N, C-alpha and C positions, 0 to 999 in steps of 0.2 A: 150616380146610383139612384135607383128608383125608390119611391117612398116605401114600398113593401120591403125591399132589401135592407133599407136603413133600419126599419123597425125590427126586422129579424135580427140584425146585428146588435141593435140596442137591447133587445130582449135577451139575446145570448149573453151579453155582458152582464145584464142585470141578474140573470139566473145564476151566474157564477160570481156575483158580488164584485164585479170589476168595473172600474170607471173607464168610460170611453172618451178619449181625447181626440177630437178631430183636428188633424194637422193641416192647417189652412195656409201655410207659407206659400207665397207666390200666387195664391188663388185670389180672384177678384172678390170684391165686397158682395156682389150679387150672388156668388156661389155660397158664401157664408150665410147670407140672409136666407137663402133657400133651405139650408140645413137648420138654421135657427127656427124657421117657421115649422119645421117638423118636430121641434122640441129639444134640439141639441144646444147645450149651454157651455160645454167645455171645449175650448179651441186652443191649439198650440201653434206658436210662431217661433221662427228661428232668428229673425233679424229685428233689431230694436227699432229702426226707423219705420219699417213696414208695420210693426206692431203698434207704434204710436199713431200712425195714420189710421189704421183700422179701429183702434180703441176709441179714437175721437169721433168716429162716424157711426159706429155700430151701437146697438142697445147696451145700456150700462149693466144689465144683469148677466152679461157674458162673463164667464170665469176664464181669464186669460192665463195660459200656461206658457212660460218661456222655456223652450226646450233646446235652444241652441247654445253654443259656447258664448258665455257672457264675459265681456271685458269689464274690469273694475270701474273704468271711467264712465261706463254707460249704466251702471246700476241705478244711479239717481234718477234716470229717465223713466224707469218702469216701476220703481218702488211705490209710487202713489196708488197704483191700481192692480198690480200683478197678483194673481191668485196663488200660483205655485211656480217656483224656479226649480227646474229639473236637473240642471247640469252644473252643480257646484263642484268644482274640481280642485279646490285648495282652501286651506284655512284662511289665507289672505282674503279670498273672495268672501268667505263667511263674515270676516271682520268688516269688510266694506258694506255688505248688505246690512249688518247691524248698525253701522254708522248712519247710513242713509235712512233706514227704517225708523230710527229713533227721532229723526227730524219730523216725521209724520205721525209719531206715536202709534205706529203699526207693528204688528207681529207678522213677519213674513215666513210663510211655510216654504221649506226647501228640501230638495233631495240631494244626496251626495252621489256623484257619478263614479261608477266603477268601470275601469277599462278592462275588458276581457277579449275583445275582438282581435283578429290577426292584423287588421289594417292599422298602420301607424297614424293615419290621418284622423282617426277617431280620438276625441279627447277623453279625459277621465284619469282617475288615480288607480294605481295597482293596489292590491290588497294590503300591502305594508303601508303605503301612503294613506290609504283610507283609515286604517286603524290609528296611525299617528295623528291624522287630522282629528279623529274623535277623541284621542287622548288630550290634545290641546283644547278642544271644545269642552271636555269634561272638567279640565283644570281651571278654565276661565268662564264657566257657565254663568256665574253670578254677574258677569259683565256683558253677557250676550242674551239679554232679555227680550230683544226685538227680533229674534230668529227662532224658528222651531223646526228642528230636523224631523221630517215626517217619514224618512226612509231612504231608499236607494233607487238609482236609475242606472240601467245598463243597456248596451246595444250589442247583440251578437254579431258575428262576422257576416259579411255579405257572401253567402255560399249556398249551394244546393245540397250540401252534405248535412242531412238532417241529424245524423249522430253528433256531428260537431256542434250544430246549433243547440241541441238538447244538453250537451255537456256544458256549454258556455252558459246557458240559462240556469242550469243547476248550480253553477259556480256563483252566479249573481244571487240566486235565492239563498244559497248557503251563507254568503256574506251578509245578507239581510238578517238571517236568523242569528248570526254571530253578533252583529251590531246590537240587536235587541237584547240578547242574553248578556252582553258585556256592558252596555251603556244605557239601555232604555227599558229595563225590567220595570213593570208597573206603570209604564207610560202609555196610556191607551191611544194617544195621538200618533205614536210610531206604528204606522199601519200600511205603508205604501211601498210596494215593490213594482216599480215601473219598468216593464220590459215587454217587447212584442210589438210588431208593426203589421202592415197589411198582409205580408206573405207568411208570417209565422205566429200570428196572435193566438191561434188555438193551441199551438204547442206551448207558447209562453204561459197561457192560463193553466194548462196541465202542470207546468213546472212551478206554479205558485204566484204568477203575476197578479197584482191587484189593480193594475192600470195599464191600458194599452194605448198606443199612439198610432192612429190609423189615418193615412193620407190618401194614397192613390186609390184605395178601395172605395173611399167616399167621394173623392173629387175627380178621379181619373188620373192617368199618368201625367207627369209634369212635362 
């Protein structure tokens, strides 16, 4: 992506009060450095080992977002530095993040992942599982002082059907509002609805997204 196009995208996100996360998975360090030089600071990675290698090499003011499926046994590897974990898909994983974060006296920001897409390969909780997870969290919140639930993350189906995409995004945003109403009233930190990627980010913003994850549009196709 050219410098002008990047700044146009950044300004579009800024005008809509949306955080732009550059999805840098599988991309070389040089490509990240190029975007960093233009002012980008939020980067998203899907694989723990790749993230560790990049984090150890690149500038320390980068805010690393872990956006992939996270196994419990790998939480300890990213807790010392991760900025936001996007894809928490169980209460068990929340407990593990709490356990590891306590060792570093850090409060880790997380998003709960809602599954709405048709593809079975996508991870996440359905709406009932999401609310059950939040009930567990609410009941044990006094013991979960090293995690902070910032909101929700969801991925719409991989489809050209714009009506279906819009319906699924509306479903994610409705769940976000329900979470706030039922569990986070008066909590200003609960402010993140992460949905939208290179092909549908404008629609996602129209439907209430506050954070978009852009990969191919920034770095080219994989």
